[in-house]
N, C-alpha and C positions, 0 to 999 in steps of 0.2 A: 841538461836534456829534459825537456818537458814531457809530460805524459803523451801529448799528441804526437810529438816527434818520435818517441819510442814506439808507439803503435804503428806509425807510418813506416818506420824502418823494418819492423817485424813483418809488415805486409809486403814490403819489397822482397824480403827473403822468401816469403811464402809463394811469391809469384816468379821466382827464378826460372823454373822449368817452363811455365807458360810464356815467359818473356823470350826465352831461347827458342822455343817452338815457333813463336810469332815471327822472330827475326828470320828464321830459316824459311818460313812461308813467304815473307816479303822479298827476300833475296831471290827466291826461285821465280818471281815474276820478272820477266826480262824487260823492265821498263825503260828501255833506251829512249832518249829524247826524240819526240816526233813520231813514235810508233803507237799503235793502238794499245799496246801493253802499258804505256805510260798512264793512260786513262783507266785501264783495268786495275792498275795498282791504286789509283785514287779511289775507285769504287770499292776496292777491298778495304782501304783505310776508313772510308765513310761507314761501311757496314761494321767494321771492327769497333769503331768508337761508339756507334749507336748501340751495339750489343753490350757495351760496358757502361751504358747509362748516361752518356753525354748527349747534350743537345747538339745536333749536327746540321751544319749548313753545307750542302753538297750541290754546287751550282755549275752550270755550263758557262764558261768564260766567253764573252762576246769578243772574239778575236778581231773582227773587222773594226769595232769601235776602239779597242785598246791600242791596237798597233798603229792607228792613225793619230794618236795623241802625241803632241810634241815632246812630252817627257817620257815616252815609252822607252824602256831600257834596251831594246833590241832583241832579235831572235835569229838564230842561225839555221834552224831546221824548219821544214814545212809542217804545219799541223792542220789537219782537217777540223779538229775540235780539241778542246782542252777543258779540264774541269778543276775547280777549286774545292778544297775541303777544310772546314774549321769545326772542331769540336769544342764545346764549352761545358766546363763544370761550374755551374752557377754558384756564386757566393751570395751572402745575405745582402750585399749592396752597399756596405759601409766600409769597404777596404780597397786597397790598391789592386790593380789587375796585373797579371803576368801572362805573357805569351811564350809558348815554346814552339819554335819554328824548325822545320826540317824538310828537305827536298827528297822526293821519291824518284826523280829521274836519274838515270845513269848514262855514262858515255858508252859508245860501242866497245865491243870486247877485243877488237884487233885480231891478230893472228891466233886462231884457235889452237894451233900446235904449240904455242908458247905457254899454254896453261897446263899445270900438272893435273888439276881437276877440271871438269867442265865448268865454264864460267858461271853458270847459274845453279850449280849443284848444292851450294850451301853446305859443303863438307866441314866437319868439325874434327880437328886433331890438335894435339899439343896445346890445348887451351885456347885455340883460335877458331874462328869461323872464316872460311874462304869463299870468295865469290865476288863477281862484279857488283858493286854497290854495298858490299858488306861494310866497308870502311866509309865510303863516301856516298851517302851518309845514312844508310838505312839503319845501322846500329844506333846512331844518335836519335833518329826519328822514333824507333821502337822504344829506346830507353826513355824518351820524353813521354811517350804514350803510357808506359807503365809507371812512371812517376805519378801521373794523373790517376791511373787505376788504383795505385796503392793508397792514395789519399782517400779515395772513395771507399775502398775495401776496408780501410781502418775506421770508417765511420766518422771521419773528421770533416766538419763543415767549415769552409773558408768564409772569410768576410768579403774578400774581393773575388772576381771571376778569374778562373784559370782556363786559358785557351791553348789549344793545340792546333797549329796550322800545318797541314800537310800540303806541300806545294810542288808543282812540276816546273820544268823549264829553267831551273836555276843554272844548269850547266851552260846554257846558251843565252843568258841575258838576265833572267829573273822574272819571266812572265808570271809565274805563280804567285810570288810575293807581291808583285806589282798589282795583280788582279785582286789579291786579298785586301790590300790597302784601298784600292778603288771601290771595293765592295763595302768599305766602311769599317772594317775591323781594326781596332786599335787596342793598345794596352799601355800601362805605365812603364813597363820594362819587358825586355825580351831576351831570351837566350837561344841562340842557334847552336844545336849540338853537332856542329861540324867536327871532323877529326882533328883534335888539337893535342892528342896524347895527354889529356887531362890538364893541359895548361890553359891559360886565359888569353884570348886574343881580343883586345878592345879596339883594334884599328886594322884597316886593310889598305894596302896599295890598290890602285885601280888597274884596269886592263881594257884596252880599246882594240877591237878587231879592225884591221885595215887590209886593203887590197891594192897592189901595184900592178899597173899595166905598162909593160916595157915593149916598145915597138921596134922592129927591125925591118929588113927588106929581104923578101924571099927570092931565091934563085936556085938553079940546079946545083947540087953539091959539087959537081965537077967544075963549076965556075964559082967556087966559094968566095973568092976575092972580089967578085962583082956584086955580092950581096952584103947584107949587114945582119949578123946573127944576134937575135934578141938575147940569147944566152950570154954572149960576150958583153953585151951592154948592161947586163944585170950586175956584173962584178963591181963596177964603181959604186953602185947603190949598196951592195953588201958592205963594202968598206966604209961607206958613209954612215950606215946604220951602226956598225961596230964602233966607230969613233963617237957617234952620238951617245950610245949606251954608256961608254966609258966616261964621257963628259958629264952625263946626268947622274953619275954615281960619285962625283967628287965630294959631295956632302949628302948625307941621308938623314932622315928622321931617326933620333936615338932609339925609338921603339923597334926599328928594323935593322939596327946595326949588326945583329947576329947573322944576317944573310950575306952571302957573297955578292948577290945581286938583289937589291931590295925592290926594284921595279924594272925587270929586264925587258928587252925588246927581242922578239924571236920571230923568225920566219918558219911557219909551220907547213906550208904546202907550196910547191912550185910546179906549174904546168906549162909545158912548152913544146911546140912542134907537133906535126901530124904525119910526117913521112921521113924515113931515115935518110933518104937521098935528097932532101931539101934543106936549104938554109932556113931556119925558123924565123918567122916574122912577128911573132907575138909570144911573150912570156908573161904569165900571170902568177904573181906571188902573193900569198896571204899570210898574215902574221898578227902578232899581238904586241901592242905598245903599252908598256907599264906606265902607270901614273903614280907619281910620288904622293905620299900622304900629305894632304893639304894643298896639292897642286890643282888648279882649275883644269878641267878637261880640255877646254879650248887652248890653254897654254901648251899642254902636252901634244895636242894635234899640230899646233903651229910649229913646235920644235921638230917634229918628224918631217912635216911638209917643207920647212926651210932647209933641212939637211938634204932632202931629195932634190930640191931646187938647186942648191949649190953644187951637188954632184952632177946634175944635168948641165949646169953652166960651164963646168970644166971639161965637158966632152963635146967635140964638134957635132957628132950625130945627135946626141941627146939634147943639145942646145936647140936644135931645129925640130926635134921630135920629143918634147918633154914627157916625162913619165907621169901618168895619171894616178893620183892618190884618191882612193875611195874609202870612206869610213862606213862600215856595214856591220851587221851581226851584233853581238853583245857589246855594250858600251858600259863598262863598270867604272864609275867614279870612285875615287878614294873616299874614305870616311873614318871617323873615330868616335868613340863614346864621348859624350860631352864631359868636360873636365869637372863639372859640378856633380856628376853622378857618383853614387857610392856603390854601384852595382859590382864593381871589381871586388871591393872589400866584402860584400855580402857573399859572393860566390867563393871567395877564399875561405870564409868562415865555414860555410856548409861543406865545402870540399874537405876541410880539415877533419870534420866529424865523420863524413861519409867514407873517407879513405883511410881512416885510422892515423891521420897525421902525415900522410905522404906529401912531400914538397911539390910545389908547382911554380912555374915561371909566368910572367906577364910580358907579352911582346906583340909586335905588329906582324901581320902576315903579308907575304909578297904577292898575293893574288887578290882578285876581286871576289866579292860574295854578296849575298842579299843583305848583309849588314848595312850597306850604304843606302839601300832603299828604305829600310826600317828606320834608320836614324835621320836621314835627310828628308825623305818624302813623308814618312809616317810620324816623325817627331818622337820616336820611341827610343829610349835608352837601351842599347843593344850591345851584346858581346857574344863571342863564340867560346864554347867550352864543351868538349865531348870526347868520345872514345875513338882510338885509332890514330895512326900516323899518316898524315896527308901524303907523305912520300910514296906510300903504297897505292894511293888512289890512282885510278886510270891505268894501272899496270896489270900484268898477268899473275902477279902474286898478291893481289888485293886481299886483305884479311883484316880482322879486328880481334883484339884480345877480349875474350868473353868477360873476364873480371872487370875490365874497364866499362863494359856495357852496364853491368850491375852497379858499379860505383857511380856512373853517371845518373842512373835512375834514382839512387839514394840522394845524391846531391841535389838534383832538380826537385825532388819531392820536398826536401828540407827547405830549399829556396822558396818554393811556393808557400810553405807555412810562414816563412819569414816575411815575404813581400805582401802576400794577400792577407795574412793574419788569420787567426783561428777564432771562429765565432764562439 
């Protein structure tokens, strides 16, 4: 334990209550993707980082320009405007740089009656904070910010720059991190403090949003047999997707062997019909296609398109009225930390100190994240490590253990000392 490390850990302890207060403040901002509050939360983060002495880049994202680029990662909600935020704790210029990345956007709250507490109340009980976004991933973002604040409060000067990127649009494609990279921000390494239960995730499966249009033939319900129900014609497709999912899991990457489904295919929405007494002539289903680690996106798309085409070929109606497959919204490629990187070992070492020796696992996640943008587009060695259980994300019991928030702040502060170096 160096003197600098001891001082920084003491500073984290001294900042426990401000950290908890800031987390409650951020959770109470209802920053659902695509709403004005998403940008309000970014403005709050920009002011917060500036108040703590960081150099802050707070810019309006050029949506028209970025969304027209061929490598744009997709977007599923409409945005009138969007803002990026990066805070920088300047180093002396002769060390490696580290980026801490976290998203401020959250998914909608769903049925309000399913919540014990109001979704944005940030209630604390039994050592946990509850609320939409508390786990995914405002706790990790705030812990990252206070890792930076602790280093500054301890009076430790780093050799390399320490960056904090607060991004929006992660939940629906990765707009914020994409914009941050296009802005020119880079680092030698990055940690995304997504909820991993303090484990290390160096690889992600991918996830591609798709839409199916199944056409039938409308008629009066009293003459049902004279029409073709689009609902009935969806069942062969459902069976084909189920069979495809099983086939695609005959072998999986060892990093994802812990999951029952390492890269699942799921139908999330189905819309059909406009009148109870009519045979419906159009069904629109939207879903998510999992991409195996290392699998090209085009290969995954082709797999689904071929399965749908074969299902259509086996049905007389669908053979003449083939289902339309559209790829839209978030397009998350798979990705992994480069094999030559020692970032996993570095995070393991600081976690051991920060947690008092608590064990951790290393595994791949069955979902997409901004990791693939940072590694593939940005060329930045990146992994995920942060507080909370992703199983609680997006649900009405979303919460985060407060102790894990503090442990994350300690780990990330020590990691910054290790990677950036002490002047």
